[in-house]
C-alpha distance (Angstrom), angle and dihedral (degrees) to the residues before:
residue distance angle dihedral
X1 . . .
X2 3.79 . .
X3 3.82 109.7 .
X4 3.80 115.3 -169.8
X5 3.80 121.0 -168.3
X6 3.82 115.7 -135.6
X7 3.80 97.2 175.7
X8 3.80 139.9 -25.6
X9 3.80 92.9 -71.0
X10 3.81 105.7 34.3
X11 3.77 136.1 52.2
X12 3.80 127.1 172.2
X13 3.76 135.7 -153.8
X14 3.76 141.7 -176.4
X15 3.81 115.2 -106.9
X16 3.79 112.7 -38.9
X17 3.79 129.4 -153.6
X18 3.79 129.8 -130.8
X19 3.82 87.8 -105.3
X20 3.84 90.6 56.5
X21 3.80 92.2 62.5
X22 3.82 93.6 76.2
X23 3.82 90.1 54.6
X24 3.81 91.8 46.6
X25 3.79 88.6 54.9
X26 3.81 92.4 44.7
X27 3.82 89.4 53.5
X28 3.81 88.8 59.8
X29 3.78 102.9 -104.6
X30 3.80 113.4 151.2
X31 3.82 102.7 -170.4
X32 3.79 129.8 40.7
X33 3.82 117.3 -159.0
X34 3.80 124.4 -166.3
X35 3.81 113.8 -158.2
X36 3.78 93.8 170.9
X37 3.80 121.4 93.9
X38 3.78 114.8 -118.9
X39 3.82 112.5 -101.9
X40 3.80 92.8 13.4
X41 3.79 87.8 146.6
X42 3.79 134.3 5.6
X43 3.78 115.4 -86.7
X44 3.78 99.6 21.2
X45 3.82 114.9 133.8
X46 3.80 115.4 -94.1
X47 3.79 112.7 -104.2
X48 3.81 90.6 -135.8
X49 3.81 89.2 60.8
X50 3.81 92.6 48.9
X51 3.81 89.9 46.4
X52 3.83 90.4 52.4
X53 3.80 90.7 50.0
X54 3.81 90.3 48.9
X55 3.81 90.4 53.6
X56 3.81 90.8 46.7
X57 3.81 90.3 54.2
X58 3.80 96.5 44.0
X59 3.79 98.0 -105.9
X60 3.78 123.7 142.5
X61 3.82 109.1 -122.7
X62 3.80 127.1 -143.4
X63 3.79 121.4 -178.7
X64 3.80 109.3 -163.7
X65 3.82 106.0 156.8
X66 3.79 117.8 -162.8
X67 3.80 126.8 -173.6
X68 3.79 113.3 -112.3
X69 3.80 112.9 -105.2
X70 3.80 92.1 5.9
X71 3.79 109.0 83.0
X72 3.77 106.7 163.4
X73 3.79 130.5 -159.2
X74 3.81 86.5 -109.5
X75 3.82 89.7 57.4
X76 3.81 88.6 54.6
X77 3.82 90.1 46.8
X78 3.81 88.6 54.5
X79 3.81 95.0 44.2
X80 3.82 99.7 47.1
X81 3.82 99.8 63.2
X82 3.80 92.2 36.5
X83 3.79 92.2 56.4
X84 3.82 91.8 44.5
X85 3.81 92.8 51.2
X86 3.81 98.7 39.0
X87 3.77 119.8 106.9
X88 3.80 106.2 -102.5
X89 2.92 143.8 -86.3
X90 3.80 97.2 44.4
X91 3.79 128.1 -163.5
X92 3.81 115.4 -161.1
X93 3.78 127.1 -174.0
X94 3.79 141.8 -173.8
X95 3.81 132.7 154.2
X96 3.82 95.8 -59.7
X97 3.82 104.5 -3.6
X98 3.81 91.9 -106.7
X99 3.82 96.5 107.2
X100 3.79 90.6 51.7
X101 3.80 90.5 48.2
X102 3.81 92.7 49.2
X103 3.81 91.5 49.2
X104 3.81 90.1 49.8
X105 3.81 92.8 46.1
X106 3.80 95.1 49.9
X107 3.79 93.0 46.8
X108 3.82 93.5 43.0
X109 3.83 91.2 50.9
X110 3.78 88.1 74.6
X111 3.81 89.8 68.6
X112 3.81 107.5 16.7
X113 3.77 135.9 60.7
X114 3.82 108.0 -95.0
X115 3.83 89.5 -133.6
X116 3.81 89.9 60.4
X117 3.79 90.1 48.5
X118 3.81 92.3 50.5
X119 3.80 89.9 48.4
X120 3.81 93.6 50.1
X121 3.80 91.2 47.7
X122 3.80 91.1 47.8
X123 3.82 91.5 50.4
X124 3.81 87.7 53.1
X125 3.81 90.5 51.7
X126 3.81 100.4 -100.0
X127 3.81 122.4 121.6
X128 3.80 107.7 -151.3
X129 3.80 98.7 166.2
X130 3.81 89.4 118.1
X131 3.79 87.1 61.3
X132 3.83 95.6 60.2
X133 3.85 95.9 105.6
X134 3.81 91.5 52.2
X135 3.80 92.0 44.3
X136 3.79 90.0 53.4
X137 3.82 90.0 46.9
X138 3.81 90.8 52.5
X139 3.80 91.0 46.5
X140 3.80 88.3 52.5
X141 3.80 91.6 52.3
X142 3.80 90.3 70.2
X143 3.78 97.6 55.1
């Protein structure tokens, strides 16, 4: 498991296993978010099994699947209030962590400077420079 902190309330990770859930709980996370569709690729753990492990370890579970490479404005509209209302800290995962990071970045751009968002993503190992036009669009939606 490769957890990468984006800010004080949200960390992301590439695909986790059922066994990882106990460690996520032990590390103090309160909410586990899955942004990867079930059965996206052969061999990935079933979301129902991860959800059951989350419940067993006292984690809130949110299943918000998003298609890889096709994050829509509606996906951001669904992610933003969920992440604001979730019990913190939150750990979100997808195949590589990029989808979760993009969802966070686009929703955070409504309240934060896009340069800070790009810097935080970069420090976590995600290059979102290709997302600059959408970040600026989201930032403009708040004015």
